[in-house]
Steps between C-alpha positions, in 0.01 A plus 500: 500500500633844409399858569380412850221699659420537870276256681130535422360839601143632530577867552440652158841391366555398141534128425660349192391186319705182473623374162789264434624525858517881494279774646407717204276787391248493217648571158265798472603639838134517600380411849168443677380536857364238733285612794396360834126436447428560868649850504543613140868574569758427229725226637726453196558571136600225258603485134222513243627233264412465134566274206877560499523395863299185433736416213798550731348281769403220260851506354647471851268210579590324173872543560464355848289209375751413229799570725604400851145437627461215250787317671340505848414150613165428666661474845668838444166662412355337809776637719451847351125497568562396858736797542231727357247358748745557786547865399125548466455368851773723636352810334133406536407806708655727237301324228179537703555872559564545129174329401302686765637841409486452124158339458322519835497137613455494881836408645350233725375323188834553324685343791257209492599422141849387605425128503334517160777697324794326667321170445476573128871572472593183686250295303656618172843424645388145569352464153819619330653155548177309427451600136555212263377331187417134459612196304225371269461159341407542135360286220733615223692256281859434601660540838423859599520658841274799553483745786392852581692798635361796692677816387456864609282695261735800493430867569183562700318832499304543823242773557353529850228709666520738793285309749764244610848611391700255710301184440446580131872562445597174668232308309669611177869509591507184715405247231725676249802452725401141576472404133797696367308778323576872520248775576410853405243610759284808448325598825195722511578869476286546813713270721852457358711526814488152651609333172801734499578396856469138389755571226743618769452180694539286189828670419618462860417130484726460197248471218713555187472826310213503252313205649252728676424844355247748642371768261271771637252676273141515387306220338479680167861616484679199654253215547375494140851498346594214734195296394577565133876445512620232259784409737264403782411129504220515757275761658350447844245759606280568801241775463177594331325288241502786247877540529542122482313497168735770369801294607369195314471709184848647553652153546404389150813645340723210600225277650659536842359288781252684722373445855221723627350549846219747441189642660234333707153537646519213742193352669489408868216262592374481859276198558236467770723276712802730492687589815414871508762585760763389250324594177430868578859621555643282225237606245549864600877493467481307174409844366607760754860376527730732308197733466344265246794537264535124453428309180344214699273723712181310586285799414184304402371367830226241451325426832229239554172688536422349842808666653546791259377785722687379806819454302481845340438660841804323645705597196405866538595496868834344415567760227418784736751372753797491263776750569575721198813709460857532383637152444821578686301487825511134613142534629367590156282234335383693192736729312450739208430431137806532281417831329247778457409348164414167665309681773287678240438171320376335820281802579342453158401143594361621832274745317401234247399259775259749655371624164420146385300427812737321737459575870807648666541321834827651617782716361465640151697819557845645467667559837668839517493603863808590702804286420315338208447828315799477268462130420287284273277335759161334447292351780445122481168470321219245494207513257191281541200466270744444214392333177732297277472758220621802697842642418623443854419129456644469148815711481828481687506799736843463665373672811354402840148432373291185566175419318277268704261280300255244648456152349260209556654182355848370422417450132386860481805645670741296286333630185512859623855475634623369165308765304801727458778538244751448781614186677790578731381388844201403713421442866258264674389491863330178611539229765379230261779311326281392210395859433864612515606242241201562273548875490877473463449280195224707338636853547692629197803645673871433517499497882219399735533560873271326749457657846802721431621749239827641363683174575783492245774239523817499284443133416139547382427639151319834486332653196174565322229362280333689215596870481694480824792379293702187434817343628573423863719643775601261775571129495678306229261650243663836567851381418374338179386845386869602486627188324507355151477125455737351244465148362825316419529180289830306482546192281740263672495184282 
């Protein structure tokens, strides 16, 4: 690493991006601000990269892939990932403060993500030495031995959102290091700082120059050129469905491999026999966690009619009791939305809910009193009297808004839950094992949680059905996304 910069700062300082092992500015010299969404204060400026910077980063990644990185053995990649995990653990508080300050995640929640993120890194380390092909008996004439090889796909372009900078970065970089690929990662312009901190830790761990590159910029000016670049072998993207569709079109130039984790409008189903003491807080935080800025938010809450009113009343009481404020306060449970633009979008959904006839039970307003005045805060909101055709029940809001909908039969609720273009996740609350298995099988979603939510394990594949994307993150399926399979035939007679 050359042109060293000081340890990660959140005081309005300028940060450079990381390309080919060096801290560099954008070719244009342009910069952009990133603000603390709880206070509106500028916490850093970063380079505003463009096409030339993407070309430089892809070239660095290609040189690393073709150069010394290609000679790393699986056990060496494993050892490297374990060093990265060790550094993450040592600097975990710094990472948490970065996420909290840059995108508003309550620090208590950030700290609680340690097992998940460190677990991912160590899982990928373990998998680095477990990747292999197979010997295959064949029916060809002559004496021929055939086998397969698993080979790294090459240069990976990764584009991540602002709602989970640490986990999203690791979900992209970890499998690349395990498989022997190289990465150009473009973080969201609204939360670029933690990925830059991660670049520092990667370099400190000894990741060779060019293996991991972090390019800061907007989606139009940096993300689109990365998706289109003919030197990129694979694009992995987490974000909106509309942007995912654009990436698919952009990938056609060289038919690069694509993995997409896109939007969702996930159903949560509460059956008559549910344990309400457990179901209420879990269903609430399936949406209110991270202020609803979660792709898997269980924002369509289907409650059996017999318990609907009681459940909604309990849910409203729970929402009212949540502590809202600056995420840096360890007592904070609900932080701000990422930006004024996102705040205005959520406010539009709040108006639409009332205008279309939904009954506002709790919340529904921007919070701007006292210490909240300069931030992008929305009260946790519950609507009842919602119909399946309302915008708040159809569209992804990405805010702390729950739509409660009663149902009468399991067949009915399955049909309604599946009546969406999305299929990322679903939740079920029941004490009946048969019901749990039936609903888990019938719901069209990549993940189904029963009597829990947000449970994500590095060894379990995660991804979507329908317009929630394709490809998987987690498990052996994830590593396969970064590998080519080569068939080899050798005649030995």
